[in-house]
C-alpha positions in Angstrom: 122.3 61.2 132.3 123.3 62.3 128.8 124.3 58.7 128.0 120.8 57.5 129.0 119.2 60.1 126.7 121.4 59.3 123.8 120.9 55.5 124.3 117.2 55.9 124.3 117.3 58.2 121.2 119.3 55.5 119.3 117.3 52.5 120.6 115.0 50.8 118.2 111.4 52.0 118.4 109.2 49.5 120.1 105.5 50.2 119.9 104.0 50.9 123.4 101.6 48.4 124.8 97.9 48.8 124.3 97.0 47.5 127.8 98.5 47.5 131.3 100.9 44.5 131.5 99.2 41.9 133.8 102.1 41.7 136.3 103.4 45.2 136.1 104.1 46.6 139.6 104.5 50.0 141.3 105.2 50.9 144.9 103.2 52.8 147.4 105.1 55.5 149.2 105.7 53.1 152.0 107.5 50.8 149.5 104.7 48.2 149.4 104.6 46.8 145.9 101.3 46.3 144.1 100.1 45.0 140.7 98.7 48.0 138.9 96.2 46.0 136.7 94.8 44.3 139.8 94.5 47.4 142.0 92.7 49.5 139.4 90.6 46.7 137.7 87.2 48.1 136.6 88.2 51.7 137.2 88.9 54.6 134.9 92.5 55.7 135.8 94.8 58.5 134.7 98.5 57.7 135.4 100.6 60.9 135.4 104.3 60.1 135.0 106.5 62.8 136.7 109.8 63.5 138.4 111.1 66.3 140.6 113.8 67.3 138.0 111.3 67.6 135.2 110.5 71.3 134.6 107.5 70.5 132.3 106.1 68.1 134.9 106.0 70.9 137.5 104.0 73.0 135.0 101.4 70.2 134.3 100.9 69.0 137.9 98.5 71.8 138.8 96.4 70.8 135.7 96.4 67.2 136.9 95.3 68.3 140.3 92.4 70.2 138.8 91.5 67.1 136.7 91.6 64.9 139.8 89.4 67.2 141.8 86.9 67.8 138.9 86.2 64.1 138.3 86.7 62.5 141.7 82.9 62.5 142.3 82.4 60.6 139.1 85.0 57.9 140.0 88.1 59.0 138.2 91.3 57.8 139.9 94.4 59.9 139.2 97.7 58.6 140.3 101.0 60.5 140.0 103.7 58.0 139.1 107.1 59.3 140.2 109.9 57.9 138.1 113.4 57.2 139.1 113.4 58.7 142.6 113.4 57.5 146.2 110.2 57.6 148.2 111.6 60.4 150.4 112.5 62.6 147.4 109.2 61.9 145.7 107.1 62.7 148.8 109.1 65.8 149.5 108.5 67.1 146.0 104.9 66.1 146.0 104.4 68.2 149.2 106.3 71.1 147.7 104.2 70.9 144.5 100.9 70.6 146.4 100.0 67.2 145.0 96.9 66.0 146.8 96.1 63.0 144.6 97.8 59.6 145.4 101.3 59.0 144.2 103.0 55.7 143.4 106.7 55.0 142.8 108.7 53.5 140.0 112.2 54.0 141.4 113.9 51.6 139.0 111.8 52.7 135.9 110.7 49.1 135.3 107.0 50.0 135.0 107.8 53.1 132.9 109.9 50.9 130.6 107.1 48.3 130.2 104.7 51.1 129.1 107.1 53.0 126.9 107.0 56.0 129.2 110.5 57.2 128.4 109.6 60.8 128.0 107.8 62.7 130.8 105.5 64.2 131.5 103.2 61.5 130.2 99.6 60.9 130.9 98.0 57.5 130.3 94.2 57.2 130.4 93.3 53.6 131.3 89.8 52.3 130.6 87.9 50.0 132.9 89.2 46.9 131.1 92.8 48.0 131.6 93.4 49.1 128.1 95.4 52.3 127.4 92.8 54.6 125.8 95.0 57.7 125.4 98.7 58.6 125.7 99.4 62.4 125.9 101.8 64.8 127.5 99.2 67.1 129.1 95.4 67.3 129.4 93.8 68.5 126.3 90.1 68.8 125.1 90.2 65.4 123.5 91.5 63.8 126.7 88.7 65.5 128.7 86.1 64.2 126.2 87.5 60.7 126.4 87.5 60.8 130.3 83.9 62.0 130.3 82.9 59.2 127.9 84.7 56.5 129.9 83.1 57.7 133.1 79.7 57.9 131.5 79.5 61.6 132.3 77.2 63.5 129.9 78.9 65.8 127.5 75.9 67.7 126.3 76.3 70.4 129.0 79.8 71.2 130.2 80.4 70.6 133.9 81.4 73.6 136.1 85.0 72.4 135.9 85.3 72.5 132.1 87.5 74.2 129.5 84.3 74.9 127.6 83.1 77.3 130.3 85.2 80.2 131.3 86.8 80.1 134.7 85.1 82.3 137.3 83.8 82.1 140.8 83.3 78.5 141.7 84.7 77.2 138.3 88.1 76.0 137.4 89.6 75.8 133.9 91.4 72.4 133.5 93.4 73.4 130.6 95.3 76.5 131.8 
């Protein structure tokens, strides 16, 4: 593992792509491969790259779950992309972490490598045309604003699930 980390640290920096590669594939938990750009064409998508061994991922996953729940009614698709693990390990960890949004698998890290997702957690916000609109490690206010804009959700009044409104009965803070 240390060799992989050192090799990636010494590798030349290649700028990440600005759009989903046309033929890039992931796997459903049943191991059925699919072309990501085709499946999510015309949708606003958040890809959350994670792994069971990633401590920071386990801290951000609840935030991603709140994001998925908050914007599901507006059409946001959130997919947890498990990297480098078997389907059984990914599904077991997803259950243990309470992940309720769909997960996809990148067991050989091919998709992750194509997108420059060498460091996790990583969130990619994909617009309706398949372009990578934002690349961050966790949901922040700028990411929420971008997602609202891409979904066409008004930003004049914060929704009930917003960091701008304090959490309380019936409200969830997405940024905690």
